[in-house]
C-alpha positions in Angstrom: 4.2 10.3 -8.4 4.3 13.6 -10.3 5.1 14.4 -13.9 5.2 17.9 -15.4 5.2 19.0 -19.0 5.0 22.3 -20.9 7.9 23.9 -19.1 8.0 25.0 -15.6 10.6 27.7 -15.3 13.5 27.5 -12.8 11.7 29.9 -10.4 8.7 27.5 -10.3 6.5 29.7 -12.5 5.2 28.5 -15.9 7.5 29.6 -18.6 6.4 31.9 -21.4 4.2 30.2 -24.0 6.2 28.9 -26.9 5.0 30.4 -30.2 5.1 27.0 -31.9 2.4 25.6 -29.5 -0.2 28.2 -30.3 -3.4 26.6 -31.6 -7.0 26.2 -30.7 -7.5 24.0 -27.5 -10.6 21.9 -27.7 -10.6 19.7 -24.6 -13.3 21.8 -22.9 -15.3 21.9 -26.1 -15.3 18.1 -26.2 -16.8 18.1 -22.7 -19.3 20.7 -23.6 -20.7 18.7 -26.6 -20.7 15.3 -25.0 -21.6 15.4 -21.3 -25.3 14.5 -20.4 -27.4 16.9 -18.4 -27.0 15.0 -15.1 -23.2 15.5 -15.2 -23.3 19.3 -15.5 -23.2 22.0 -12.8 -23.9 25.7 -12.9 -21.4 26.7 -10.2 -18.5 25.3 -8.2 -20.7 25.6 -5.1 -23.4 23.4 -6.6 -20.7 20.9 -7.8 -19.1 20.8 -4.3 -22.5 20.1 -2.6 -23.3 17.2 -5.0 -19.9 15.6 -4.9 -19.7 16.0 -1.1 -23.1 14.3 -0.7 -21.8 11.4 -2.9 -18.6 11.1 -0.8 -20.7 10.8 2.4 -22.6 7.9 0.8 -19.3 6.2 -0.1 -16.9 4.0 1.8 -13.5 2.3 1.1 -13.2 -1.2 2.4 -9.9 -2.5 3.8 -7.9 -4.9 1.7 -10.0 -8.0 0.9 -8.7 -11.4 -0.3 -9.5 -12.0 -3.9 -9.9 -15.7 -3.2 -12.9 -14.9 -0.9 -14.7 -12.9 -3.6 -17.4 -14.2 -5.9 -19.4 -12.5 -8.8 -23.1 -13.2 -8.7 -25.8 -12.6 -11.4 -28.5 -10.3 -10.1 -31.9 -10.4 -11.8 -32.5 -7.3 -14.0 -29.5 -5.5 -12.4 -26.5 -7.2 -13.8 -23.5 -8.5 -11.8 -22.5 -8.0 -8.1 -19.2 -8.7 -6.4 -19.6 -10.4 -3.0 -17.9 -11.9 0.0 -18.9 -13.0 3.5 -19.6 -9.3 4.5 -22.1 -8.5 1.7 -22.4 -7.7 -2.0 -22.3 -4.6 -4.2 -23.4 -4.2 -7.8 -20.6 -3.8 -10.4 -20.9 -0.7 -12.6 -19.5 -0.4 -16.1 -16.1 0.8 -14.9 -15.5 -1.6 -12.0 -16.6 -4.5 -14.2 -13.9 -3.3 -16.6 -11.3 -3.2 -13.9 -12.2 -6.7 -12.8 -12.1 -8.0 -16.3 -8.7 -6.4 -16.9 -7.3 -8.1 -13.8 -8.2 -11.6 -15.0 -7.3 -10.9 -18.6 -10.8 -11.1 -20.0 -12.3 -8.8 -22.7 -14.8 -6.6 -20.8 -16.7 -5.7 -24.0 -17.4 -9.3 -24.6 -18.4 -10.0 -21.0 -21.0 -7.2 -21.2 -22.7 -9.0 -24.1 -23.2 -12.2 -22.2 -26.2 -13.2 -20.1 -25.4 -12.3 -16.5 -25.0 -15.9 -15.3 -22.5 -16.7 -18.1 -20.5 -13.5 -17.4 -20.4 -14.3 -13.7 -19.2 -17.9 -14.4 -16.4 -16.6 -16.7 -15.2 -14.0 -14.1 -15.3 -16.5 -11.2 -13.2 -18.9 -13.3 -10.6 -16.3 -13.7 -10.5 -14.9 -10.1 -8.0 -17.5 -8.8 -5.5 -16.2 -11.3 -5.9 -12.6 -10.4 -2.4 -11.1 -10.3 -2.8 -9.4 -6.9 -4.2 -11.3 -4.0 -5.9 -8.4 -2.2 -8.0 -5.5 -3.4 -9.9 -2.6 -1.8 -13.4 -1.8 -3.0 -15.0 1.7 -3.2 -18.7 1.2 -2.4 -21.4 3.9 -2.8 -25.0 3.7 -1.5 -27.8 4.6 -3.8 -31.6 3.9 -4.2 -30.7 0.8 -6.2 -28.5 -0.5 -3.5 -24.7 -0.6 -2.9 -22.6 -0.1 -6.0 -18.9 -1.0 -6.3 -17.4 1.9 -8.2 -13.7 1.0 -8.1 -11.4 -1.9 -7.3 -7.9 -0.7 -6.4 -4.6 -1.9 -4.9 -3.0 -1.0 -1.6 -0.8 1.5 -3.5 -3.8 3.6 -4.5 -4.2 7.1 -2.9 -7.7 8.4 -3.4 -8.2 12.1 -4.0 -12.0 12.5 -3.7 -13.6 14.7 -6.4 -15.4 16.6 -3.6 -12.1 17.4 -2.0 -10.7 18.5 -5.4 -13.5 21.0 -5.7 -13.2 22.2 -2.1 -9.5 22.8 -2.6 -10.2 24.6 -5.8 -12.7 26.9 -4.1 -10.3 27.5 -1.2 -7.3 28.3 -3.5 -9.2 30.6 -5.9 -9.1 33.5 -3.5 -7.7 35.8 -6.2 -10.5 37.8 -7.9 -11.3 37.2 -11.5 -11.3 33.4 -11.8 -14.6 32.1 -13.0 -16.3 29.6 -15.3 -16.9 31.1 -18.8 -20.5 31.2 -20.0 -21.5 28.8 -22.8 -24.3 28.4 -25.3 -26.8 25.6 -24.8 -25.2 22.2 -25.5 -26.6 19.8 -28.1 -29.9 18.4 -26.7 -30.0 20.9 -23.8 -33.5 20.7 -22.2 -35.5 24.0 -22.0 -35.3 24.1 -18.2 -31.5 24.3 -18.4 -31.5 27.3 -20.8 -31.4 31.0 -19.6 -30.6 34.4 -21.1 -27.2 35.8 -20.4 -27.0 38.9 -18.2 -24.1 41.2 -17.6 -23.1 39.0 -14.7 -22.7 36.0 -17.0 -20.5 37.5 -19.7 -16.7 37.9 -19.4 -15.1 41.3 -19.1 -13.5 42.6 -22.3 -14.8 39.8 -24.5 -15.2 40.9 -28.1 -15.1 37.7 -30.0 -18.1 37.2 -32.4 -18.6 33.7 -31.2 -18.5 34.5 -27.4 -21.6 34.7 -25.3 -23.1 38.3 -25.1 -25.8 39.8 -23.0 -29.2 38.5 -24.2 -27.7 35.3 -25.7 -29.1 31.9 -24.5 -26.8 30.0 -22.1 -26.6 26.5 -20.8 -24.7 24.8 -18.0 -21.1 24.0 -19.0 -17.5 24.1 -17.9 -18.1 22.0 -14.7 -18.7 18.3 -15.1 -18.8 15.4 -12.7 -19.8 11.7 -13.2 -19.3 8.5 -11.2 -16.0 8.1 -13.1 -14.4 11.6 -13.3 -14.6 15.3 -13.0 -13.6 18.3 -15.2 -13.4 22.0 -14.6 -12.6 25.0 -16.9 -11.9 28.4 -15.3 -10.7 31.6 -16.9 -9.4 34.9 -15.7 -9.9 37.9 -17.9 -9.4 40.6 -15.3 -5.6 40.8 -16.1 -4.5 40.6 -19.7 -1.3 40.3 -21.7 -1.2 42.7 -24.7 -0.3 41.6 -28.2 -0.6 43.5 -31.6 -3.8 41.6 -32.4 -5.4 41.9 -28.9 -5.2 40.7 -25.4 -4.3 37.2 -24.1 -5.8 35.7 -20.9 -5.3 32.9 -18.5 -7.2 29.7 -18.1 -7.1 26.6 -15.9 -8.3 23.1 -16.8 -8.5 20.6 -13.9 -9.3 16.9 -14.2 -9.5 14.1 -11.6 -10.9 10.6 -11.1 -11.6 9.3 -7.6 -12.0 5.8 -9.0 -8.6 5.6 -10.7 -9.8 6.2 -14.3 -7.2 9.0 -14.7 -4.7 11.0 -12.8 -5.1 14.4 -11.1 -4.2 17.0 -13.8 -3.9 20.8 -13.7 -3.2 22.6 -16.9 -2.4 26.4 -17.2 -3.2 28.0 -20.5 -2.9 31.3 -22.2 -5.5 32.1 -24.8 -6.9 35.0 -26.9 -10.6 34.3 -26.9 -13.1 31.7 -25.6 -16.2 31.1 -27.6 -19.6 29.9 -26.6 -18.8 26.2 -27.0 -15.6 26.6 -24.9 -13.0 26.4 -27.6 -9.9 28.4 -26.4 -8.7 30.2 -29.5 -5.1 30.9 -30.3 -4.0 29.2 -27.1 -0.9 27.7 -25.6 -0.5 25.3 -22.7 2.2 26.9 -20.5 2.2 24.4 -17.6 0.8 20.9 -17.1 1.0 19.1 -13.8 0.0 15.4 -13.6 -0.2 13.6 -10.3 -0.7 9.9 -10.2 -2.9 8.5 -7.4 -0.3 6.6 -5.6 1.3 6.8 -2.1 0.0 7.1 1.4 -3.6 7.8 2.3 -3.5 11.6 2.0 -0.4 12.1 -0.1 -2.2 12.7 -3.4 -4.5 15.4 -1.9 -1.6 17.1 -0.1 0.5 17.2 -3.2 -2.4 18.1 -5.4 -3.4 21.0 -3.2 0.2 22.3 -3.2 0.5 22.0 -7.0 -2.9 23.7 -7.6 -1.9 26.6 -5.4 1.5 26.9 -7.2 0.0 26.6 -10.6 -2.7 29.3 -10.0 -0.1 31.7 -8.4 2.2 31.1 -11.4 -0.7 31.7 -13.8 -1.4 35.1 -12.1 2.2 36.1 -12.8 2.7 34.4 -16.2 4.3 36.6 -18.8 4.7 36.5 -22.5 7.3 39.1 -22.9 9.5 37.1 -25.3 6.5 36.2 -27.4 5.2 39.7 -27.3 8.5 40.9 -28.8 8.3 38.2 -31.5 4.7 39.1 -32.4 5.5 42.8 -32.5 8.3 42.1 -34.9 6.0 39.8 -37.0 3.4 42.6 -37.2 6.0 44.9 -38.9 7.6 42.4 -41.2 6.0 42.5 -44.7 5.5 39.1 -46.5 4.0 38.6 -50.0 1.9 35.6 -51.0 4.8 33.9 -52.9 7.1 34.2 -49.9 4.4 32.9 -47.5 3.9 29.8 -49.6 7.7 29.1 -49.8 8.1 29.7 -46.0 5.2 27.4 -45.1 5.3 24.7 -47.8 1.5 24.8 -47.9 -0.6 24.4 -51.1 -1.3 27.5 -53.1 -5.1 27.1 -52.4 -4.5 27.2 -48.7 -2.3 30.3 -48.9 -5.0 32.0 -51.0 -7.6 31.1 -48.4 -5.4 32.6 -45.7 -5.0 35.8 -47.8 -8.8 36.1 -47.9 -9.1 35.5 -44.2 -6.7 38.3 -43.5 -8.9 40.7 -45.5 -12.2 39.5 -44.0 -11.0 39.4 -40.3 -8.7 42.4 -39.8 -9.5 42.3 -36.0 -7.5 39.1 -35.8 -4.2 40.7 -36.7 -4.8 44.4 -35.7 -5.0 45.6 -39.3 -1.6 44.0 -40.1 -2.7 42.2 -43.3 0.3 41.4 -45.5 2.7 41.1 -42.6 4.0 37.9 -41.1 1.6 38.3 -38.2 -1.3 38.8 -40.6 -0.4 35.6 -42.4 -0.1 33.7 -39.1 -3.7 34.8 -38.2 -5.0 34.2 -41.7 -3.7 30.7 -41.7 -5.2 30.1 -38.3 -8.6 31.2 -39.6 -8.1 29.1 -42.8 -7.4 26.0 -40.7 -10.7 26.3 -39.0 -12.5 26.1 -42.3 -11.1 22.6 -43.0 -13.3 19.5 -42.4 -10.3 17.3 -41.6 -8.2 17.3 -38.4 -5.0 16.4 -40.2 -5.3 19.4 -42.5 -6.1 21.7 -39.6 -3.1 20.4 -37.7 -0.8 20.9 -40.7 -1.9 24.4 -41.3 -1.6 25.4 -37.6 1.9 23.9 -37.5 2.9 25.8 -40.6 1.6 29.1 -39.1 3.7 28.4 -36.0 6.7 27.7 -38.1 6.2 31.0 -39.9 6.2 32.9 -36.6 9.3 31.0 -35.3 11.3 32.4 -38.3 10.8 35.9 -37.1 13.8 37.5 -35.4 12.4 39.4 -32.3 15.7 41.3 -32.2 
């Protein structure tokens, strides 16, 4: 099953980025600041090796009758699911899947002693809505672990295969993982000094990684539950009055069913050292549900990935460029800016100050509509509250939409 959002044009290429969707995209930043060290990789090659090794230690069972399964308490290890063929430890995610199937609160079960939790689950297994389930079991030093419990409709797209397909598809020069600063709690052994090979071409943003800055692993993440990859291409740019825009891809997957396969194509102006994409817009978003025949998800995912990357290479912002160019020539005083946006006077005053302090944002177009749009974007970043930032960003987009590109 496939769903697509953010406009795919009739020719199959992502449509031009709508001006009203321009904002800072923080999904990669969330990953940067929250992932532990063991879930980070320095390169796609390293990530591929690790995930392929895990795949080789994993196996999918055939469909097994729920009525023949039993949950057992294992001393100092938690719970295991078993049948006549053997047993495998339940991890946090597979326990949650099992609890959901019998209508029990997983959070509560995790607080119980193992023998009580096992008794509660076993009591509910006869009422499991589906009579057969397949288990994904992975070998480890601690023994076999059941990582997922899925139906016969589930079509697994292994994380290792996702990375392999990503490497095979990225034949075009210029796609790479952007450098990042050391993440919160980053150990000293994971920190290095950026060289010319690390930094992005043409990057002038004050918050971006420069030669000599400290770096840490970021942008590529993989856990026993999901994977995430951020790649950018700054070899080919799109010109606007306040600077160039570039292309980015964000790819997500879960081989255990925690989420769908997702490829998002983005246009952005700058990427900072914590992987916030500044002044960005999502121009295509493909989501593929893990459902169908054994290889259908991978076959479809590979095709959509290739198409999305090809479309990203050809993405154009000609309509938006015309609108921005017109906004950069249209004068707007502070009273008109407040009337047009409906924002408080204090916010408009802050935006006026931001225009003066950061002329590089708008290409020395302070006092124009484009200058106000960029000043408001800067002002929104000063707010402590997400609701306020969203309101200011929406007002800036509204201001730009009123411009007649003529």
